C-alpha positions, -999 to +999 in steps of 0.1 A: +393-350-233+405-373-207+381-394-187+390-411-155+378-446-153+368-436-112+342-414-133+325-445-152+326-463-124+307-438-102+282-432-128+272-466-138+270-475-091+246-447-098+226-458-128+239-424-142+256-422-178+284-395-188+271-369-209+288-364-246+288-329-241+295-302-216+266-290-205+263-254-207+242-221-190+217-198-209+195-178-193+162-165-206+137-136-188+104-144-171+091-110-168+096-080-191+102-072-232+104-108-233+072-122-225+037-111-239+006-113-210-019-136-220-057-133-197-069-158-220-117-166-208-103-171-174-108-135-154-094-151-124-059-162-139-036-142-151-010-163-179+021-154-200+041-167-224+082-156-224+106-168-249+132-197-240+161-215-255+160-236-286+125-231-298+110-236-262+087-213-246+077-204-212+041-205-195+033-183-163-001-189-146-003-169-116-041-179-095-054-177-059-018-155-053-001-187-062+027-188-095+034-218-116+050-225-149+041-251-182+070-254-204+058-252-241+080-276-263+087-268-302+058-287-315+035-266-287+030-293-261+026-283-227+042-296-199+026-285-168+052-286-139+025-280-114+048-263-087+024-259-059+018-297-058+058-303-060+074-279-046+049-258-022+013-255-020+022-220+001+015-184-018+043-180-046+062-159-073+086-171-098+119-154-100+131-132-130+152-155-145+153-190-160+185-210-160+181-230-189+209-263-190+219-270-226+243-288-249+255-277-284+251-300-312+269-280-334+254-250-342+218-259-327+210-257-287+195-282-269+181-276-237+187-307-215+172-295-183+156-260-163+164-249-131+140-220-119+138-202-086+102-205-063+103-179-038+074-192-011+054-180+019+046-208+044+045-190+077+013-177+078+018-154+105+048-140+089+031-142+050+061-116+040+090-142+048+093-167+017+116-194+010+136-195-017+134-231-035+154-238-069+135-264-087+148-284-110+135-302-139+141-325-170+136-321-206+136-349-229+114-349-262+089-368-247+090-357-214+093-326-193+087-329-155+106-318-117+131-338-105+145-324-080+141-294-056+173-278-034+163-262-007+184-223+005+219-229+008+251-217+003+258-240-026+222-239-039+231-228-072+260-249-078+241-283-061+211-271-090+232-273-118+246-308-107+215-322-102+205-303-134+232-323-157+222-354-147+177-351-147+173-369-180+182-399-164+162-395-135+124-400-129+096-371-125+092-362-093+057-377-079+029-353-072+005-373-051-020-398-063-054-397-082-081-375-070-104-392-047-124-421-064-165-407-052-184-438-048-203-450-076-241-436-073-226-419-040-252-393-027-237-364-016-199-360-027-173-365+004-143-339-009-117-341+014-143-351+045-140-381+062-169-412+058-183-403+089-179-362+086-207-336+076-189-322+039-210-286+047-192-274+019-172-291-006-161-287-042-132-298-073-111-268-082-084-277-112-068-301-094-076-293-059-104-300-034-121-273-010-140-282+018-158-272+049-160-308+067-177-314+104-182-341+128-223-350+126-227-331+160-212-303+154-229-267+169-215-237+178-197-251+213-195-287+203-178-311+179-157-292+154-153-279+120-121-279+103-111-261+061-094-283+042-071-277+012-058-304-012-060-339-024-072-370-002-035-377-008-020-344+007-036-319+021-021-284+022-043-269+045-059-280+076-076-250+100-080-252+125-050-280+130-075-292+159-107-307+156-119-276+175-158-264+178-166-233+154-171-208+177-137-186+178-121-201+151-148-193+119-174-161+112-205-164+092-225-134+075-259-140+052-270-115+029-309-123+010-320-106-019-344-104-046-338-138-065-310-147-046-284-146-020-248-145-008-236-165+018-198-169+035-178-182+059-145-164+073-116-176+093-080-156+094-047-183+093-020-159+111-023-128+089-042-142+059-077-142+057-101-165+038-132-162+023-158-195+016-185-179-006-214-191-023-236-166-043-267-171-064-274-146-089-307-140-106-302-138-149-332-111-146-364-100-132-385-127-123-359-154-140-360-189-126-327-194-140-302-186-116-263-185-117-243-202-089-206-192-082-186-214-049-151-208-043-128-191-021-112-159-016-078-156+003-066-120+011-030-115+019-025-081+041-018-053+019-029-072-015-061-073-032-085-101-025-073-137-050-104-160-052-098-197-059-132-208-077-147-240-081-149-259-110-183-249-129-187-216-109-209-199-128-237-223-140-270-224-140-295-231-118-330-230-109-324-219-077-344-251-062-307-263-049-268-267-054-253-265-088-240-304-098-209-312-082-209-288-052-226-290-016-232-269+004-257-279+038-270-249+045-290-268+069-258-275+094-250-237+085-283-224+101-273-185+112-269-185+143-267-218+157-234-233+142-214-201+137-203-170+154-218-145+133-213-110+116-240-084+103-223-078+072-215-092+035-180-093+022-175-069-007-145-088-020-155-088-058-145-124-059-163-132-089-180-107-118 
């Protein structure tokens, strides 16, 4: 193979090394007969594993209308790509195929990088419109992670392959800082609320947080209340974007029944509905033991509701207060005081 001196100079300047083997493309399926569904123990998280290349497997996950991908190496180690954080937090779906950039070492196929298509709905006014990204991840014996995200374009495929062929020498794309450290001994967790705000609702959900935050002087027509989703370092959705009074932005419903209650706060962001909920469910007649369910349900046009549950949702309580790790300020959410009200409950099957 003839290698020109200019190539050495360019690679040295960029801190890259020339590959010793020519990279080739091998495709694998992300749906169909090469994949096997695996519901697991979480009925709200669909999962499946698909056969990859060189002993690798690809594990897709689908929860709250967002998909992501984990790479499983031949030893069974899982490497989450965390696509909703590294690419886009919008509603998403993976493409039908994965492209592996590989090197042939004799008869052995060695994956060096992975390219997957990630289709994201980023406009709540037009949820049917998607942006198609190509996500490049490096593959090494010790590490698999996202290194580059290629936006749509006429040469996106070529650009993704070029990036994939040098991905092993690049750092992992950072996904933001660590979760917010709650103050030791603090009486009430802040979640995504600022120090001077009231945390009306808050919980952790996987690697994200869900919060309803309000000003201390909030009322139906004064102050403000906002829904926030994401991490303290990267809030991915704020509704409404401006700090406005709750009236006209949120609706609330409450239904009490023997041994429990259901409380909902609903809003519409474009054509997408969000329902923040808390349910107390009795475990039997006159039982002092209650199940507490928390989370947010997401309803896109023409689709079934997709719930994102708080960590520990379904935990037990004596009914005298919120379960550990959750916040729901019922005094601030007093019916008829803070929000416009609805006289019905949402039958959205947010949990079982």
